[in-house]
TINU-778930 format. One record per residue (C-alpha): x negated, y negated, z. Coordinates in steps of 0.1 Angstrom, whole numbers, padded with zeros to 4 digits, always signed. Example, Ala and Ser with C-alpha at 12.3 -4.5 7.8 and 13.67 -1.06 7.14 Angstrom:
<atoms>
-0123+0045+0078-0137+0011+0071
</atoms>
This chain:
<atoms>
+0046+0086+0081+0020+0107+0062+0005+0120+0095+0039+0130+0108+0047+0147+0075+0014+0167+0077+0022+0178+0113+0057+0189+0103+0043+0209+0074+0018+0227+0097+0044+0235+0123+0069+0248+0097+0043+0271+0081+0039+0289+0114+0075+0287+0125+0089+0301+0093+0069+0332+0095+0091+0342+0125+0123+0331+0108+0116+0351+0076+0110+0383+0096+0142+0380+0116+0163+0370+0085+0151+0399+0064+0153+0425+0092+0189+0415+0101+0199+0411+0064+0187+0446+0056+0204+0460+0087+0238+0444+0079+0235+0455+0043+0230+0491+0052+0255+0491+0081+0283+0476+0060+0274+0499+0031+0266+0470+0008+0298+0451+0015+0283+0422-0004+0283+0442-0036+0310+0468-0034+0338+0444-0024+0331+0416-0049+0365+0421-0067+0382+0418-0033+0363+0385-0026+0376+0370-0058+0412+0381-0051+0412+0365-0017+0401+0331-0030+0437+0324-0043+0455+0337-0013+0482+0315+0003+0475+0304+0039+0495+0312+0070+0519+0287+0085+0507+0273+0118+0528+0278+0150+0542+0243+0146+0555+0251+0111+0528+0231+0093+0508+0246+0065+0474+0260+0075+0441+0256+0057+0439+0281+0028+0410+0304+0020+0402+0282-0011+0401+0250+0010+0379+0266+0036+0357+0279+0008+0355+0244-0007+0345+0228+0027+0317+0253+0031+0308+0248-0006+0308+0211-0001+0279+0216+0024+0262+0243+0004+0264+0228-0030+0244+0196-0029+0208+0185-0031+0196+0220-0020+0208+0233-0054+0193+0205-0075+0165+0188-0056+0157+0218-0033+0153+0243-0061+0131+0219-0081+0110+0213-0049+0106+0250-0044+0094+0256-0079+0071+0226-0080+0054+0238-0047+0058+0275-0048+0059+0282-0085+0085+0302-0105+0083+0332-0081+0102+0312-0055+0133+0317-0077+0130+0355-0073+0129+0353-0035+0159+0330-0036+0178+0357-0054+0166+0384-0029+0176+0362+0001+0210+0356-0015+0219+0393-0019+0208+0401+0017+0222+0369+0030+0257+0377+0016+0259+0406+0041+0248+0382+0069+0274+0357+0058+0301+0383+0060+0292+0392+0096+0289+0356+0109+0321+0343+0092+0341+0373+0103+0330+0366+0138+0339+0330+0134+0374+0339+0124+0377+0365+0152+0367+0340+0180+0384+0308+0166+0408+0287+0187+0438+0266+0179+0432+0229+0174+0465+0210+0170+0477+0217+0134+0445+0236+0125+0420+0261+0137+0385+0255+0149+0356+0279+0155+0320+0288+0148+0289+0302+0165+0293+0281+0196+0327+0297+0201+0316+0333+0196+0287+0327+0219+0311+0314+0246+0339+0339+0241+0321+0369+0226+0288+0368+0245+0301+0349+0274+0271+0326+0274+0283+0291+0275+0247+0277+0277+0239+0293+0244+0270+0278+0228+0261+0244+0241+0225+0248+0228+0238+0258+0194+0264+0230+0193+0237+0204+0200+0214+0218+0174+0239+0221+0146+0253+0186+0154+0219+0171+0150+0209+0193+0121+0239+0188+0099+0255+0156+0111+0222+0137+0112+0191+0154+0096+0208+0171+0066+0229+0141+0058+0197+0120+0057+0184+0146+0031+0215+0141+0010+0213+0103+0008+0175+0106+0003+0180+0128-0028+0207+0104-0042+0182+0076-0039+0155+0097-0057+0180+0104-0085+0192+0068-0088+0156+0055-0089+0148+0079-0117+0178+0066-0137+0162+0031-0134+0128+0044-0145+0114+0047-0110+0119+0010-0103+0142-0010-0080+0132-0016-0044+0168-0025-0035+0181+0009-0046+0176+0026-0012+0195+0001+0009+0223-0003-0016+0228+0035-0021+0226+0040+0016+0254+0015+0023+0276+0028-0005+0273+0065+0005+0278+0056+0042+0310+0036+0035+0325+0062+0012+0317+0091+0036+0332+0071+0065+0364+0067+0045+0368+0105+0043+0354+0117+0076+0377+0094+0096+0406+0113+0080+0399+0147+0096+0397+0183+0083+0427+0180+0060+0413+0150+0041+0378+0166+0041+0391+0198+0026+0414+0180+0000+0385+0159-0013+0361+0189-0014+0387+0210-0032+0387+0185-0061+0351+0173-0064+0330+0205-0057+0345+0226-0085+0345+0197-0110+0309+0186-0105+0295+0221-0101+0314+0233-0131+0302+0205-0154+0266+0211-0142+0267+0248-0150+0281+0241-0185+0250+0219-0192+0228+0246-0178+0243+0271-0201+0237+0247-0230+0200+0245-0221+0197+0283-0219+0214+0287-0254+0190+0261-0269+0161+0280-0255+0174+0316-0257+0142+0329-0272+0122+0317-0242+0144+0333-0215+0128+0367-0214+0093+0351-0210+0107+0329-0183+0122+0358-0163+0089+0377-0167+0070+0347-0154+0094+0346-0123+0087+0382-0115+0049+0379-0121+0046+0349-0098+0069+0364-0072+0045+0392-0065+0012+0373-0071+0004+0390-0104+0000+0356-0120-0007+0327-0097+0003+0293-0110+0001+0275-0076-0023+0277-0047-0012+0305-0023+0005+0326-0051+0027+0352-0035+0028+0335+0000+0037+0301-0014+0065+0316-0036+0079+0337-0008+0079+0308+0017+0094+0282-0006+0120+0307-0020+0132+0316+0015+0132+0281+0029+0150+0265+0000+0173+0295-0005+0184+0293+0031+0188+0255+0030+0211+0260-0001+0232+0291+0007+0230+0287+0045+0235+0325+0051+0227+0333+0087+0223+0297+0098+0256+0296+0116+0270+0266+0096+0295+0283+0073+0315+0300+0101+0325+0265+0112+0343+0260+0079+0354+0297+0076+0371+0295+0110+0395+0268+0098+0413+0291+0074+0447+0304+0083+0445+0341+0072+0459+0374+0083+0427+0392+0090+0392+0380+0102+0374+0400+0075+0391+0379+0048+0370+0349+0054+0339+0371+0059+0344+0383+0023+0352+0348+0009+0321+0333+0025+0300+0361+0011+0312+0351-0023+0301+0316-0015+0265+0327-0012+0266+0340-0048+0284+0309-0060+0257+0288-0045+0225+0306-0052+0231+0330-0081+0252+0304-0101+0242+0269-0092+0206+0274-0080+0198+0297-0109+0212+0270-0133+0187+0245-0118+0158+0270-0119+0164+0278-0156+0167+0241-0165+0134+0233-0148+0114+0264-0160+0125+0261-0196+0110+0226-0196+0075+0240-0187+0070+0219-0155+0037+0211-0138+0031+0230-0105+0014+0220-0073+0029+0185-0067+0061+0182-0047+0090+0169-0068+0128+0170-0061+0158+0157-0080+0137+0137-0104+0120+0169-0117+0154+0184-0125+0165+0151-0142+0134+0150-0163+0138+0186-0173+0174+0181-0183+0165+0150-0202+0138+0168-0222+0163+0194-0233+0195+0173-0239+0183+0137-0242+0179+0106-0221+0216+0104-0212+0212+0136-0191+0192+0116-0165+0222+0093-0157+0246+0122-0159+0227+0142-0133+0225+0111-0111+0264+0111-0111+0265+0148-0103+0240+0145-0075+0258+0115-0061+0291+0134-0059+0277+0167-0048+0255+0151-0022+0285+0130-0011+0307+0160-0006+0278+0176+0013+0277+0147+0036+0314+0152+0045+0310+0190+0048+0280+0186+0070+0298+0160+0091+0326+0185+0097+0302+0210+0112+0291+0184+0136+0327+0174+0144+0338+0209+0153+0309+0213+0177+0314+0178+0192+0348+0192+0202+0331+0222+0218+0307+0200+0238+0332+0174+0251+0368+0162+0250+0359+0126+0257+0378+0103+0233+0349+0081+0225+0326+0110+0214+0340+0117+0180+0343+0081+0168+0307+0075+0181+0295+0105+0162+0311+0093+0130+0294+0060+0132+0261+0077+0140+0265+0099+0109+0270+0068+0087+0238+0053+0102+0218+0084+0095+0230+0085+0059+0218+0049+0055+0184+0057+0072+0179+0087+0050+0181+0065+0020+0150+0046+0032+0128+0075+0043+0102+0094+0023+0112+0126+0005+0085+0150+0021+0092+0138+0056+0129+0142+0054+0127+0177+0039+0101+0187+0066+0124+0176+0093+0152+0196+0077+0131+0227+0076+0122+0224+0113+0158+0220+0125+0172+0246+0101+0149+0273+0114+0158+0266+0150+0195+0267+0142+0192+0299+0122+0172+0317+0149+0197+0308+0176+0226+0321+0155+0209+0353+0145+0201+0362+0181+0239+0358+0188+0253+0378+0158+0230+0407+0162+0248+0421+0193+0283+0409+0182+0280+0424+0147+0295+0457+0159+0329+0439+0160+0325+0427+0124+0317+0463+0113+0349+0476+0130+0370+0448+0114+0356+0457+0080+0365+0493+0084+0400+0483+0097+0404+0460+0066+0393+0486+0041+0416+0513+0055+0446+0490+0050+0436+0481+0014+0433+0518+0005+0468+0523+0018+0480+0496-0006+0488+0471+0022+0479+0435+0027+0455+0437+0057+0465+0421+0089+0450+0421+0124+0464+0417+0159+0441+0416+0190+0463+0443+0206+0448+0467+0180+0413+0463+0195+0420+0453+0231+0384+0462+0241+0370+0433+0221+0365+0406+0248+0373+0369+0245+0397+0368+0215+0417+0335+0218+0442+0338+0189+0454+0367+0168+0486+0372+0189+0510+0400+0179+0532+0389+0151+0510+0360+0141+0497+0376+0109+0533+0381+0097+0534+0344+0088+0510+0348+0059+0524+0331+0029+0555+0321+0048+0572+0288+0039
</atoms>
């Protein structure tokens, strides 16, 4: 296992140099081309969260923007925010936090583009919608082979590898609650999480979104409150901590081997794992929303990047850094637990275990849905989806038994492959997202609730829904 972990680490160090260049280049391009949509339209993003959904053609209520946001947040807000951020700091130093912030701001523009495209090229799926990169690769680029490739990659990445990461981090947290002891913790936690996840994922997107809508805000909110308490208790140390983040980010003060390079690499990797901007995962959730204009989910999912990185990840970073951690040795959820315990008392270890359990649990079901929607793209065979659900449960169990470094290394490898495939697709399609943004802004300036019908832009190829009159159902019923 140690040898495999070392090989993965070496491959990822080379591989991620390419990913960083592409991510940053496209993030900057989308930021400039949309005239900083991720900053100038933040009030509009907040407004859209509470919007009522369209009714579906059969009269049933569609998935709301809030529910679609919570499904994507279920996948985003999990171990990446708590274990991943701690891991980035322990390996890359405080400067990794700075590069997480930078990636979040640029990534919010990328998130707008990919989620707008996901909405534009979605299809009807019974009483809901379904879409994502595989669908805009097929219908927008007319490259089915590319859609198939992406569908396979995301199904393996999220349904299997990332879900192993979630259960692995739960085990790490539970063991820490027991003082690092308990050889039976892994198998027991693996079984419990697998069974609970199965109870939800066999219920489909409506049950997944309902569970996510309750648990994600509750757990994330309580975690942020404790983070604020830690900051208040150490308010005099905050300026020094922020200065340390900036110094380490640019290599002015090295606290780990590699200095600037280590901080940049860890910040980008863990930031992308957490907020997922550009990976092509979030459009799968955003596509489910029944809204009157494709740009609406683009804006909502941009807000999701801030919710994830600027709010939740920063909370973890401040908790860890204010406890003066040791750098240079990989540590995940247990580092955050120890930091919170040092600030608030031993009870915080068990509290954070509960938070990680539920956030990682909702990530499992959010990750599963990304696989489900792409299984539907790959095949209509009736046996495929039940088989995939069982396989997900098995991977959740297996992840609970694996070593932490190996699981995270595997996640990095697949995450990079998935991101690169998606970025290659959205680069040429982004022109449609820019047009839709302008179309949306014009209507808002006129005081109208923006709507879109495909007859308004008949030159955009491959649009499957957005029929004339469809947007008139917004809020109906």
